[in-house]
C-alpha positions as CSV (number, residue, x, y, z in Angstrom):
1,M,0.0,0.0,0.0
2,E,2.8,2.4,0.8
3,H,4.5,1.7,-2.5
4,V,1.2,2.5,-4.3
5,K,0.9,5.8,-2.5
6,V,4.5,6.8,-3.2
7,L,4.0,5.9,-6.9
8,R,0.8,8.1,-7.0
9,F,2.7,11.0,-5.4
10,L,5.4,10.6,-8.1
11,L,2.8,10.6,-10.8
12,I,1.1,13.7,-9.3
13,S,4.4,15.5,-9.1
14,F,5.1,14.8,-12.7
15,F,1.6,15.8,-13.7
16,I,1.8,19.2,-11.9
17,L,5.2,19.9,-13.4
18,S,4.0,19.1,-16.9
19,A,0.6,20.7,-16.7
20,G,1.6,23.7,-18.7
21,K,2.1,26.0,-15.6
22,T,5.7,27.3,-16.0
23,F,7.3,29.5,-13.4
24,S,11.0,30.2,-12.9
25,F,11.9,29.9,-9.2
26,G,15.6,30.5,-9.7
27,M,17.4,30.8,-6.4
28,S,14.3,32.0,-4.6
29,D,13.2,30.4,-1.3
30,T,9.6,30.5,-2.7
31,L,8.3,26.9,-2.4
32,V,4.8,27.5,-3.6
33,K,3.4,30.3,-5.7
34,F,-0.3,31.2,-5.8
35,S,-1.9,33.9,-7.9
36,N,-2.3,36.0,-4.7
37,D,0.3,34.7,-2.2
38,I,3.4,32.5,-1.7
39,I,4.7,29.9,0.8
40,T,8.4,30.2,1.5
41,S,10.6,27.3,2.5
42,D,11.0,28.7,6.1
43,Q,7.2,28.9,6.4
44,Y,6.9,25.3,5.3
45,L,9.5,24.0,7.7
46,D,8.1,25.9,10.7
47,R,4.6,24.6,10.1
48,C,5.8,21.0,9.2
49,D,8.2,20.7,12.2
50,F,6.0,22.3,14.9
51,S,2.4,22.0,13.9
52,Y,1.8,18.8,11.8
53,P,0.4,16.0,14.0
54,L,0.9,13.2,11.4
55,K,4.5,11.9,11.3
56,K,4.8,8.2,10.8
57,N,7.7,5.8,11.1
58,N,6.5,3.7,8.1
59,I,6.4,6.5,5.6
60,S,9.4,8.0,3.7
61,D,10.5,11.6,4.2
62,D,9.7,12.3,0.5
63,S,6.1,11.2,0.9
64,L,5.7,12.9,4.2
65,K,7.0,16.2,2.8
66,K,4.4,16.0,0.0
67,E,1.6,15.0,2.3
68,F,2.3,18.1,4.4
69,L,2.8,20.3,1.4
70,F,-0.6,19.4,0.0
71,S,-2.2,19.9,3.4
72,L,-0.6,23.3,3.7
73,I,-1.7,24.2,0.2
74,A,-5.3,23.2,1.0
75,E,-5.2,25.5,4.1
76,K,-4.0,28.4,1.9
77,L,-6.6,27.8,-0.8
78,W,-9.5,27.5,1.7
79,A,-8.3,30.7,3.5
80,S,-8.2,32.6,0.2
81,E,-11.7,31.4,-0.8
82,C,-13.0,32.2,2.7
83,E,-11.8,35.8,2.4
84,K,-13.2,36.1,-1.2
85,M,-16.6,34.9,0.1
86,N,-16.4,37.4,3.1
87,L,-16.9,34.6,5.6
88,D,-14.3,36.2,7.8
89,T,-16.6,39.1,8.5
90,S,-18.9,37.0,10.6
91,K,-19.2,37.3,14.4
92,E,-18.1,33.7,14.8
93,F,-14.9,34.4,13.0
94,Q,-14.2,37.6,14.8
95,S,-14.8,36.0,18.1
96,A,-12.2,33.2,17.3
97,L,-9.6,35.8,16.2
98,Y,-10.3,38.2,19.1
99,P,-8.0,36.6,21.8
100,V,-5.1,35.8,19.4
101,R,-5.1,39.4,18.0
102,K,-5.0,40.8,21.5
103,F,-2.2,38.5,22.6
104,F,0.1,39.5,19.8
105,I,-0.6,43.2,20.2
106,V,0.0,43.0,24.0
107,D,3.1,40.9,23.3
108,E,4.6,43.7,21.2
109,L,3.8,46.1,24.0
110,F,5.9,43.8,26.3
111,N,8.7,44.0,23.8
112,D,8.7,47.8,23.9
113,E,8.2,48.3,27.6
114,I,10.2,45.4,29.0
115,I,12.5,43.5,26.7
116,S,13.9,46.6,24.9
117,K,14.9,48.1,28.3
118,I,16.8,45.1,29.6
119,K,20.5,45.9,29.5
120,I,23.1,43.3,30.6
121,T,26.8,44.5,30.6
122,P,30.0,42.4,30.7
123,Y,30.4,43.6,34.3
124,D,27.0,42.2,35.2
125,I,28.0,38.8,33.7
126,A,31.4,38.7,35.5
127,N,29.8,39.8,38.8
128,G,27.1,37.2,38.4
129,M,29.6,34.4,37.6
130,A,31.5,35.2,40.8
131,K,28.3,35.0,42.8
132,F,27.3,31.8,41.0
133,M,30.4,30.2,42.3
134,E,29.5,30.8,46.0
135,N,26.6,29.7,48.2
136,L,25.8,31.8,51.3
137,K,24.4,30.7,54.7
138,L,22.3,33.5,56.3
139,Q,20.2,34.3,59.2
140,I,17.3,36.6,58.3
141,L,15.2,39.0,60.4
142,S,12.0,40.5,58.9
143,A,9.2,42.8,59.9
144,A,6.4,44.6,58.1
145,D,7.1,47.9,60.0
146,S,10.2,49.9,59.3
147,G,10.3,51.2,62.9
148,E,10.5,47.6,64.3
149,I,13.3,46.5,61.9
150,Y,15.3,49.7,62.6
151,H,14.9,49.2,66.4
152,A,16.2,45.6,65.9
153,Y,19.1,46.9,63.9
154,D,20.0,49.4,66.6
155,L,20.0,46.6,69.2
156,L,22.3,44.5,67.0
157,S,24.6,47.5,66.5
158,A,24.7,47.9,70.3
159,G,25.9,44.3,70.7
160,K,22.7,42.5,71.4
161,T,22.4,38.9,70.0
162,L,19.6,37.6,67.8
163,K,18.1,35.8,70.8
164,E,17.9,39.1,72.7
165,L,15.7,40.8,70.1
166,P,12.0,41.4,70.6
167,E,9.8,38.4,69.8
168,K,7.7,40.3,67.3
169,I,10.7,40.4,65.0
170,S,10.5,37.3,62.7
171,R,13.7,35.4,62.3
172,T,15.1,32.1,60.9
173,N,16.0,29.7,63.7
174,E,18.7,28.0,61.6
175,P,20.9,29.5,58.9
176,I,19.4,29.0,55.4
177,E,21.4,28.5,52.2
178,I,21.1,31.1,49.5
179,I,22.2,30.5,45.9
180,F,22.7,33.1,43.1
181,G,19.4,34.1,41.6
182,Q,17.2,32.8,44.5
183,I,16.5,36.3,45.7
184,Q,14.4,38.2,43.2
185,D,15.5,41.7,44.4
186,E,18.9,42.3,42.8
187,N,19.7,45.1,45.2
188,A,19.1,42.9,48.2
189,E,21.2,40.2,46.7
190,N,24.1,42.6,46.1
191,I,24.0,43.7,49.7
192,I,24.1,40.1,50.9
193,Y,27.0,39.0,48.7
194,N,29.0,42.1,49.9
195,L,28.7,41.1,53.6
196,N,31.6,39.6,55.5
197,A,31.1,36.5,57.6
198,G,29.7,37.4,61.0
199,Y,28.4,40.8,59.9
200,F,24.8,41.9,59.4
201,S,23.3,44.4,56.8
202,K,21.5,47.6,57.3
203,P,17.7,47.3,57.0
204,V,16.6,46.5,53.5
205,F,13.2,47.0,52.0
206,S,12.2,44.2,49.6
207,S,9.0,42.7,48.3
208,G,6.8,44.7,50.7
209,K,8.8,43.9,53.9
210,W,11.9,45.0,55.8
211,F,14.8,42.7,56.4
212,V,18.2,42.5,58.1
213,F,20.6,39.8,56.9
214,K,23.4,38.2,58.8
215,L,26.0,36.3,56.9
216,I,27.1,33.2,58.7
217,E,29.5,31.7,56.1
218,R,30.4,31.4,52.4
219,E,30.8,28.1,50.7
220,K,32.6,27.6,47.4
221,K,30.3,25.7,45.0
222,D,31.7,22.5,43.7
223,I,31.1,22.7,40.0
224,I,32.4,19.8,37.9
225,D,29.8,19.3,35.1
226,L,29.4,22.9,33.9
227,S,31.8,24.6,31.5
228,E,32.5,28.3,31.8
229,D,30.3,29.0,28.8
230,A,27.4,27.0,30.4
231,I,27.8,29.0,33.6
232,K,27.9,32.3,31.7
233,M,24.7,31.3,29.9
234,N,23.0,30.3,33.1
235,V,24.0,33.6,34.8
236,E,22.8,35.6,31.9
237,Q,19.4,33.9,31.9
238,I,19.0,34.5,35.7
239,I,19.8,38.2,35.3
240,W,17.5,38.5,32.3
241,R,14.5,36.9,34.1
242,R,15.0,38.9,37.2
243,R,15.3,42.3,35.4
244,S,12.4,41.4,33.1
245,S,10.3,40.6,36.2
246,A,11.2,43.9,37.9
247,L,10.5,46.0,34.8
248,E,7.2,44.2,34.3
249,N,6.1,44.7,37.9
250,R,6.9,48.5,37.7
251,F,5.1,48.8,34.3
252,R,2.0,47.0,35.6
253,D,1.9,49.2,38.7
254,S,2.1,52.3,36.6
255,L,-1.0,51.2,34.5
256,F,-3.1,49.4,37.1
257,S,-2.6,51.3,40.4
258,P,-4.6,54.4,39.5
259,L,-7.6,52.3,38.2
260,K,-10.4,50.5,40.0
261,I,-12.5,48.4,37.6
262,E,-15.5,46.5,38.8
263,T,-17.8,43.9,37.2
264,N,-21.6,43.8,37.2
265,G,-22.3,42.0,40.5
266,K,-25.7,40.7,39.5
267,I,-24.5,39.1,36.3
268,F,-21.4,37.8,38.0
269,K,-23.5,36.0,40.7
270,K,-25.8,34.5,38.0
271,L,-22.8,33.2,36.0
272,C,-21.1,31.6,39.0
273,S,-24.4,29.9,40.0
274,V,-24.9,28.4,36.5
275,V,-21.4,27.2,36.2
276,S,-21.5,25.7,39.7
277,E,-24.6,23.7,38.7
278,I,-22.8,22.4,35.5
279,M,-19.7,21.4,37.5
280,A,-21.7,19.8,40.3
281,D,-23.7,17.8,37.8
282,R,-20.5,16.5,36.1
283,Y,-18.8,15.9,39.4
284,N,-21.7,13.8,40.7
285,A,-22.1,11.8,37.5
286,K,-21.6,8.1,37.9
287,N,-19.0,7.9,35.2
288,W,-16.9,10.8,36.4
289,D,-13.6,10.0,38.1
290,T,-13.8,12.2,41.2
291,S,-10.0,12.1,41.6
292,K,-9.7,14.2,38.5
293,A,-10.4,17.9,37.9
294,V,-13.9,18.9,36.7
295,V,-13.6,20.6,33.3
296,L,-15.7,23.3,31.7
297,Y,-16.1,22.4,28.0
298,Q,-16.8,24.6,25.0
299,S,-20.1,22.8,24.7
300,D,-21.2,24.1,28.1
301,L,-21.3,27.6,26.8
302,D,-24.7,27.0,25.2
303,R,-26.2,26.0,28.6
304,I,-24.5,29.0,30.2
305,F,-25.8,31.3,27.5
306,M,-29.4,30.0,28.0
307,S,-29.3,30.2,31.8
308,V,-27.6,33.6,32.2
309,G,-29.8,35.1,29.5
310,E,-29.0,36.6,26.1
311,N,-29.7,40.1,27.4
312,N,-27.2,39.7,30.2
313,F,-24.6,38.4,27.8
314,D,-24.5,41.7,25.9
315,K,-25.0,44.2,28.8
316,P,-21.9,46.1,30.1
317,F,-20.2,43.6,32.4
318,I,-16.6,44.8,33.1
319,Q,-17.3,48.4,33.8
320,F,-14.6,50.5,32.2
321,E,-15.5,54.2,32.2
322,K,-15.2,54.2,28.4
323,D,-16.2,51.2,26.2
324,P,-17.2,48.6,28.9
325,L,-16.9,44.9,28.0
326,S,-19.9,42.7,27.8
327,L,-19.9,39.2,29.4
328,R,-19.8,37.8,25.9
329,E,-16.5,39.6,25.2
330,S,-15.1,38.8,28.6
331,L,-15.5,35.1,28.1
332,L,-13.7,35.0,24.8
333,L,-10.3,34.5,26.6
334,L,-11.6,31.5,28.5
335,P,-10.4,28.8,26.1
336,Y,-6.8,30.0,26.7
337,K,-7.2,29.8,30.5
338,P,-8.5,26.3,31.0
339,F,-11.2,26.0,33.6
340,K,-10.4,22.9,35.7
341,I,-11.2,22.5,39.4
342,K,-11.6,19.6,41.9
343,D,-14.1,21.4,44.1
344,P,-17.3,22.4,42.2
345,S,-18.7,24.4,45.2
346,L,-20.1,27.9,44.6
347,N,-17.4,29.5,46.7
348,K,-14.7,27.8,44.6
349,I,-16.3,28.9,41.3
350,V,-16.6,32.5,42.6
351,N,-12.9,32.6,43.4
352,V,-11.9,31.1,40.1
353,F,-14.0,33.6,38.2
354,K,-12.6,36.5,40.2
355,S,-9.1,35.4,39.2
356,Y,-10.2,35.0,35.6
357,F,-11.9,38.3,35.3
358,R,-9.0,40.1,37.0
359,Y,-6.8,38.6,34.2
360,V,-9.3,39.8,31.6
361,I,-9.3,43.3,33.0
362,E,-5.5,43.4,33.1
363,Q,-5.2,42.2,29.5
364,E,-7.8,44.8,28.4
365,I,-5.8,47.6,30.1
366,L,-2.6,46.5,28.5
367,Y,-4.3,46.1,25.1
368,R,-5.8,49.6,25.3
369,D,-2.4,51.1,26.1
370,A,-0.9,49.3,23.1
371,V,-3.6,50.5,20.8
372,K,-3.1,54.1,22.1
373,K,0.5,53.7,20.9
374,N,-0.6,52.4,17.5
375,I,1.2,49.1,18.1
376,Q,-1.6,47.2,16.3
377,Y,-0.5,48.6,12.9
378,R,3.1,47.3,13.0
379,R,4.0,45.0,10.1
380,N,5.5,42.3,12.4
381,V,2.4,42.3,14.5
382,Q,0.1,42.0,11.5
383,D,2.2,39.2,10.1
384,K,1.8,37.1,13.3
385,I,-1.9,37.8,13.4
386,S,-2.2,36.9,9.7
387,L,-0.8,33.4,10.2
388,W,-3.6,32.6,12.7
389,K,-6.2,34.5,10.7
390,N,-5.6,32.3,7.6
391,S,-5.8,29.2,9.8
392,F,-9.2,30.3,11.1
393,R,-10.3,31.3,7.6
394,A,-9.5,27.8,6.4
395,G,-11.6,26.3,9.2
396,M,-14.4,28.8,8.5
397,Y,-14.5,27.7,4.8
398,S,-14.6,24.0,5.8
399,S,-17.4,24.7,8.3
400,N,-19.4,26.7,5.7
401,I,-19.3,23.7,3.3
402,W,-20.4,21.3,6.0
403,N,-23.3,23.6,7.1
404,S,-24.4,24.0,3.4
405,I,-24.4,20.2,2.8
406,S,-26.2,19.5,6.2
407,K,-29.1,21.8,5.3
408,V,-29.7,20.6,1.8
409,K,-31.8,17.6,2.6
410,P,-32.2,15.0,5.5
411,S,-29.6,12.3,5.2
412,T,-27.8,9.8,7.4
413,P,-24.7,11.1,9.2
414,D,-22.5,8.7,7.1
415,K,-23.9,9.9,3.8
416,T,-23.6,13.6,4.9
417,K,-19.9,12.9,5.8
418,Q,-19.2,11.2,2.5
419,L,-20.8,14.0,0.5
420,F,-18.8,16.6,2.5
421,E,-15.5,14.8,1.9
422,E,-16.3,14.4,-1.8
423,T,-17.2,18.1,-2.1
424,M,-14.1,19.3,-0.2
425,E,-11.8,17.2,-2.4
426,K,-13.5,18.5,-5.6
427,N,-13.5,22.1,-4.4
428,T,-9.9,22.0,-3.3
429,A,-8.7,20.5,-6.6
430,S,-10.7,23.2,-8.4
431,L,-9.2,25.9,-6.3
432,F,-5.7,24.6,-7.1
433,G,-6.4,25.6,-10.7
434,K,-8.2,28.8,-9.8
435,Y,-5.3,30.2,-7.8
436,N,-2.7,29.0,-10.4
437,V,-0.7,27.0,-7.8
438,Q,2.9,26.3,-8.8
439,I,5.3,24.2,-6.8
440,N,9.1,24.3,-6.6
441,Y,9.7,20.6,-6.3
442,S,13.5,20.9,-6.5
443,L,13.5,23.1,-3.4
444,L,11.1,20.7,-1.7
445,Q,13.4,17.8,-2.3
446,D,16.3,19.7,-0.6
447,L,14.4,20.6,2.5
448,K,15.1,18.6,5.7
449,I,12.3,17.9,8.1
450,L,12.4,16.8,11.7
451,P,11.6,13.1,12.2
452,L,9.5,13.5,15.3
453,N,6.3,15.4,16.2
454,I,7.2,18.4,18.3
455,Y,4.6,20.5,20.0
456,T,6.0,23.9,21.0
457,V,4.4,26.7,23.0
458,Q,5.3,30.3,22.5
459,H,5.3,32.2,25.7
460,L,4.1,35.7,25.0
461,G,4.5,38.8,27.1
462,F,2.3,39.6,30.2
463,G,1.5,36.0,30.9
464,N,-0.1,34.7,27.6
465,E,0.8,31.7,25.6
466,L,-0.2,30.1,22.3
467,P,1.0,27.1,20.3
468,A,4.1,28.0,18.3
469,F,2.0,27.7,15.1
470,P,-1.6,26.8,14.2
471,V,-2.0,23.0,13.8
472,I,-2.3,21.8,10.2
473,V,-4.9,19.1,9.8
474,P,-3.6,16.3,7.5
475,Y,-5.5,16.7,4.3
476,F,-3.8,15.6,1.1
477,E,-6.1,13.0,-0.6
478,W,-7.7,15.8,-2.7
479,I,-4.5,15.9,-4.8
480,F,-5.4,12.5,-6.4
481,R,-8.3,14.2,-8.1
482,L,-5.8,16.1,-10.3
483,T,-4.8,12.8,-11.8
484,N,-8.4,11.3,-11.9
485,Y,-10.0,14.5,-13.1
486,P,-7.2,16.6,-14.7
487,L,-7.6,20.4,-14.9
488,P,-8.4,21.8,-18.3
C-alpha cells in the first residue's frame, strides 16, 4: 500500500510539473506560488516541524513532505476562498480571532516596555559568575514595619544577640542557604553578597517587607559538570529573568494602580451559580472519576448562554469608564485559560472567576495602552496575526461547506460525511487551478524535516501563551483528483 501511495505521489508530481504551468523559481526560497500569495521554505519548515500532527515511522520523508505540502496548500486555498466569500466578517470568525489578535498586540507592548529596556553589561555577567560560584548561609530578620526593623538593627549594633531581640521580629531559627538568583531583588542580593562573615546588613526593604541579613559563612560551590560557557549562559538567563520581572512589575503598577474596575455583580453571581450547577452535575455523574479535575467544556457555553440570558450576555459587564466589556466579550479568553477544578462548590467557582476576570481586566488595560501607541499597525504584529487569521479562515471555509451540505436535505450522518468529503476534495482540486498554484519541487526535495512530532508553545508577554504555530490538519487525498480529473 505504501509503494502505491509513493507511486501516485510521483505521478502527481510529474503531472503538476508538466501541466503547462511554467514558473522560474531560480534561487528563490519560494516553495509554492499562488496567484495571490506564496509559501516560503521557512514557512513550510516551521509549520511542518512544529504544527503537523501526522508523522509516521512507516512513511518516507519524501512522501511525508508531499503530504504536508498538499495539506498546507489546502489550508492556503481555503483561506483565500473564505476571504473572497467574506466569511471572515462573521461574528463567529471575529470571536475566534479576538484573543489571538489581543495576545500579539500585547506581546509587542511587552517587547517595547520590558525587553527593549533590559541591559546586561559584561560587568553584570562577570559579577554574576563570581556570585554563582558561591553559596551563602544566612540568618534573616524580617518585619512589616520599618520602625520595628530599625529598632532591631539598633539593638544588634549595640551588641545584642539575635536571641535578645523582641519576639515580634520574625527570624530564621537556623541558617538558610542562598544561591545566586534565588532572591528576586537584585539590590538585596548585592547587599548580601557584599557582607563579610559574622556581619549583618542595614535594614533592606524588599517585596513589601523589611529585612536584616546576617552572613554566617560562604561556601565555594563544587562545579564539575558545567563549563565556563554554560555558567555564563546560566547567569545571563538569571539576570534577564530577574530584570524582566522587575520591569514588568513596575510597568504593571504604573498602569493598574490608578484604576479601579468592577464587574456587574448581579450578572457575576448568576454566571457563577450556573457554572457551579454544571460542574456539580458533572462531578456527581456516575462515570466521572472524582480524583480528576472537573472541566468546563466549550459545549457548556450553550447552557451558560441560555441560563444567564441573552440580554445579560450583551450588557456592560466589566465596567470600564469608556467602552465597557460585555460578558460575551469577557468570556472569549476562557479557552486560553482552561477552567479545571476539583471542588465544584459555589465558593470555589466564585474565586476562580474572580481570578479569571482580573486577568481579563489586566489584559484589556494592556491592550488599550498598546492601541493608544498604535502598536496594532506594525508589520511584524500584522504578520503574526495573519498566520492565525488564515488558519481560522480555512476552518471557516470548511465549516461553511459542512453547514451548506447538512441543510440541503435530510440524510444519514455517514452519507452527509461522505458527501462533505467528496465536495471538499472536488472544491480543493478546483481551487488549485483557480489560484494557479505552482510548486518548486527541486526546493522541496532539498528541505530537511524533523523526524518526530514536536509540540512547542510560544510564551508571550504579560502571561499569555499560544501554540508556536496553528495546527495543520492532515488533508492531502484531494490531490489525487488532479490525476483522476485533470484540470483543463
